[in-house]
Structure formats: C-alpha cells, structure tokens
N, C-alpha and C positions, 0 to 999 in steps of 0.2 A: 588429083589422084583418088581412085574409087579404092576403097578398103574394106576388106572381106574378112570376118571373122567366122572361121569353121571350114574346114576343108573334107566335109561330106558330100554327099550328092548334089544338094541345092549350092554348096560354097564352090566345090569345083566346076561344075556346069556354068554358073554365073561368071567365074574367072575367066572360062576357057570362051565363052561368048563374047564378054565384054572386052578383052585383048583382041579377040579377033576383029572388032569392031574399030580398033585404035585406040581404047583406053588405057591409061596406066593406070595396071592394078596391082595391088598389094594383098597376097592371102596369108592370112594368119590361122596356125592352128599349134596346139600343145604339142603334137607328135607326128602327124601326117602318115598315121599308122593305115596300113591295109588290114580289114578285119580277120582276124584268124582264123574264125570258123565261119564257111561260105554257105550261110544259108541262103535261101533263094528269094528272089523278089520277083512280083509279074509285071510286066511293062506293057503297058496296052498303045493303042495307037497314037494317041495324042503325045505320048513320051517317046515313043519312037521317031515321030516326026522331029522333036526335039535333038535327040541323037543324032539324026541323018543332017539336021542343020549344021551341028559342030562338028560332024565327020567322024562320029562313033558309033553308028548304028550297025556297020558291017562287023566291025571287032566284037561286038555285043553278040550280033546273030551268031558268029562262030561259035561262041563259048554259051549259048542258050539250049535250053529245051524248049520244044514247040507241042504242048499236048494238044490234042484237039477237043478234049471235054474233060469236064470231072463231073463226080457224083456228089450229092447231100445225102448222107446217110444218118438213119436212125441207131442209137445205140446198140441195138443188134445187127446190125449192118444191113438192113433192108435200105433200098433205094427210095429216097424221099423226092429227088428230082435231080435231072440230069443237066447240067449247066454248059452250053458251048464257050471253048475258052477264046473265041472270037479274035484270033491272030496274035493274042497274048503270047509274051516271050517270057521265059522263065529263066535267070540268070542269078549267078550268086552276088551277094553283096560284095564279097572281097572282089570278082572279078570286074563288078561294075566300076568298083572305087579306083581298082589299077586302071582300066581303062580310061577313066576321066582324067587320072593322074597324068598318063602318057599324053593324052591331048592336049595337055597344058603348055600354051606358047613358051617361047623362052622368055619374052618379055615380061611374063608374070612374075614380080618378085615374091619369092615364099619365105615367110619368116616363122620360125619355130620360136613360139613362146607362149607361156601360161599367162592369160589376163586375167586379172583381178579386178581392174577399174577399166571401163570402157571411155570414160571421159576423155583421157589422152589421145585417143584413136581417132576422135573426131577434129581434132584441132586444125590439123593441116590436110583434112581429108574433104574433097566436095562431096563425098557420099560415103556413110559408112552403112555397108550390109551386113545385118545379124544371120548368120547360117549357121548357129551354133547350137541347134539342136532344142530338145524338149525343154530340158530345163535353162534355155537361152539366157546367158548374162545381160546380153543387149537386151532382149525383152523385159528382163525383172528391173533393169536399171532405168529406161525410158518409159516402161508403161508398169507402174508401182500398182502392187496388187496382183500381179499375173503370173504368180508361182503355179507350176503345174500341179495338178491333184492327181491321187491315186486312186485306183478302182478296184484295188485290195483283191488283186487278182494275181495268180504266179504264172508267168508264160516260160515255158520249155521250149526249145527248138533248137535243132543241130541237123546233122547229116550222118547218113549210114551207107557203109560200102556194100551195100544189095541194090539189085533192081527194083524199083517201086512196085510192090504188090498190086496197087491200083491207084488212082488218081483222085482223091477223095476227101472231104472232110466230115468226120462224123459229130454228130451233137448229142450228147447223152444228157443226165440229169445232174447240171451244174458243170459241166466240163466239155471240152471240146477237143477233137484230134484231127490234126490234117496232115495228109500225105501227097508229096508232089514230086516229079522227075528232076534230076539234074544231070547234065551230060554225062557220059560215061557209065552210064547203066548205074547212078547211086541215087539215093534218096534223100530228099529234103524233109523235112517231119516238123511239126509244130504243134504244142498243146497247151490248153489253157485250164487252172483248175483254181478253186480257190486258193485264197494267199497261204501258203506255206512253203517257206523258205528255210533251210537250216545251214547254210553257208556251207555245205558241202553239195557237191553236183553228183556225187556217188549215189548220198543218202536221199536228195531230192530225185533222181530218177527212181530208187526204190519206191518211193512214195508215189510216183506217177504210175508206175506199174502196179502197185496195190491199187490204184484208184481205176485206173482204166484197161489194164493190160490183159483182162480175159473177155473185152467186150466183144470183138471179133477175131478173126485169124489173121487178118491184113495188119490190125494194130500190133497184135502179139510178135508178128513177124518183125516188124520195124523196132519196136521195144528191145526186142532180145538183140537184135544190130547196133542198138545204139551203146555209144560209149561215152564217157565222162568228160573226156577230152576234145571230144565235138559236139559238145552240149553247151548251150547258153541258157542260163538263167535269170529273169529279171521280172520285174512288174509292169505294168500298164499305167502311164500317166497322161494325160491329155492336157493341154493347155485352154485357158479361157479365151472366150472370144475378144479379138482385137483388131482395131484397123491398122494394118503394119505399116503404115508410114507416120511418121513424127518428124517434122523438120527435115534434116539431112540424113535420117536413120531411116532404115526399111528393112522388114523382115521378110525372110523365105522359109519355104520348106516347114519343118517342125516349128522353128522359132515362131513362126506365124499361126500355125493350125497343127499343133500336135494333134495326132488322132490316134483312135483304137486301130490294130492293125486288121479288123475283121472283114474290111471291103477291098484290101489290099492296095491302098492307092497312095500309101505316103510316100513313096519314092515318084511315082507319077507326078503328085501335085508339085514336089519339090522341084522335079525337070520341068514343069511348066511355068513356075513360078519364075525360076531362072531367066527362061526365054523370054517371057512376058516384058521382066524389066530390062533386058537386052534391049528388045524391039520399042520399048517406051524410052529408052535414052538414045537410040539411033536418029540422029539428024537432028537431036533437041536443041542443039546449040550450045554455048558455053553460057556460064553466069549462073548466078543460084535461083534466079527467077526459072529459067528454062529448064533447070533440073527440078524444080519444084512441080512444074507443070509434068512433066514426064511422072512423076512420083505421084502426082494425082491419077493420071490414066493407068499406071500399074496398080493403084488401091482400088479403082473402080474395075479394072477387069480381074481381080484376083481375091478382093477380100470375100465375095458373097460365095464364089465356088468353093473356096478352101475351107470356109467354115460350115458348108452343106455337106461337103464331104467328112468333116469332124462329127458333124450331128449324126448322119448316115451311120457312120462308123461306129458311133458309141451305142445307136439302136440297136445294129446288128449284134455288137457284143453282148448287149441285155439279151435279146432272143438266143442267141445260141448258148448263154449260160444258164439259161431258165432251170429253175428245178423243180418247183411244185407243179407249173402247169406244161411241162415236157411231152408229156403224151398227148395233151390237147393240141399243141403247137405243131407236133409230128403229124397229126393227121390232118390239119388245116393246109401244111404244105404238101404233103401229098394230096390231098383232093385238089388244091390249086395245080397242082404241076400236070395231074391227069386230067383238067381240062384243056391244058394248051399244048399236048402232045400232039 
C-alpha cells in the first residue's frame, strides 16, 4: 500500500495518478476541506500537462481565467515592465482542489484523521508520501531540524466582486500589491507588507488600506471592494533545503520545498512532483529494492528544480519588498525592460 498524508494539491494529484496506475492508495487528511476563499493560482505548461495526464485539464480550463499579459508597476502606477502570460491559467485554489477531489478513483481509501505521530503510518506501507504542506509533520519527523522559517511579513489575499481594473503587480517601498482576474468578472488580489497581524481581518484590512490604499486608483478600487469575509491573512514560511527521499518516505510539494509565493510556482511544482513520482514508480516492479530505485530517480529529477524555485522565489520576495533602494530598483527594471521591447 502507498499511504499519503495530506489532501492538498500534491497529495490529491499523487493519489489520482498512483491509483490510475493500479497502486493501492490510502489518502489521509484531517478534514478533506475545500478552501473557503478561492484565491487564484497560476498554472503554466508543465502543470497543465500533469492535469491533462490525470484527466483534469478540461474541467480546470472551464473554470479558469486566461489573461494575455500583466504589468509590473511602480508605487505610483507607472509601468515598469509588461510580462506575457505565456498561456498560463488562473484558477481558484478552491476550484482546483474540488476538481482533484472529483478525479479521485473510487479505489482510493480516504481516511479522515488528525495525525500526531507518523511512525505508525510507515509500519504496513510500501511507501509513505508526505504531502502535508509547509509545516510538514512528515518532514519534521524524518528530517530533524527542518522546521519552516518565517520571513516576518504579512500576506493578505482575497477576492472581490468587481471586474479587475487591471492585471498587475505593484512594487512599493517595502510592500507589494497584485491584481489578477477570476472567472465571472471577479478579481483576485494579494498584498504583502511588513509583519503586522491583529487577529482581526477587519483591522488588518484597515492597516493595509492605510499602507497602500492611496498608491494608485486600481489598488484603491480593489481595496474598496475587499471584504473581511473573503480575505485571508497569514505569514510567509519557507522550508530549508532537503533531499526529499529517506528510506521509504518521500516528500512532495510544500513539504519538500515550501517557497515564497512571488514566482507563482508553488502549485506548479507540487503537480510536477506528484506526476514525476508516479512515473518513477510506474513499472518499477515489486519489493523494497525496486521502490528504492524509483525513489532515487524521483529525487534525482526533482530535488534541484524544487530548490531552485524555492531560492528564486525568496530572491524575488526580497527584491519586491525592497525599501531603502526601491527607487534604484525601479529605474533598473524600467531600463532593462526598455531594451527588450
């Protein structure tokens, strides 16, 4: 049996792919909940190929927005760079998780349980997959000293019932604010500011409005439409580098390489991790030695890409949140953009 802890994007995708290949799969999660606030994820070509392989791409396309391009703006709203969307799909996390739930084969055994000790999960399992997110219990149990670290910023993200005034990301002095479309003429938005959390989403929104609300009209319009009930507030935590295989335990997605959201590739790497693991196990044969060889192939294929995305995302977070040299950063980006138009 293959046992998976965590029914997020990577765990659900792995369960679908492995069950379709004929493996006995048990999927364990505390709640199997669909996210209540449907903020957007960007899905690019590699992730779309994974969704196609498991029969989920068309349902995702039907619920996705497909912008042609977006703009990087200065705090005052000046365009610093225009970035093609490259065929990316924007789909709400709620919709993606729901579609992956629906794609689960009937053979997958779903077990609702809160796990506090992963050791018993390994006892009768050929393989234990840790797909349990940034603060992964599987990673912390099998890879000591790998607790996620905070970047001491606060992220607010949400949806608003207005058409998006633009598709953009604005970089200010120590803050950022992004606006993207959702299907149905709705807006997905996200912001990052220095750490400031009150425990009240109403108060946190008020603080955000005080920090960025007057920057330019598009931000003002979105924040005027933002409501506490459709807003999430959290920090950014990233995982230290690990090789994601140890004995018969393997890590996927954020459990393996939790990253800052600034390159928009967390869900993409999770989907590719799951498909790569399924491909490595496909036709591997039975027995511990065959599984070990398959896990080595997975580690060889996914350790470096996952860590490069993690490092790149952290570098982009630092660049976007720059305060002291923000004006110099903006001039440099504008100059480079002008040379490649």
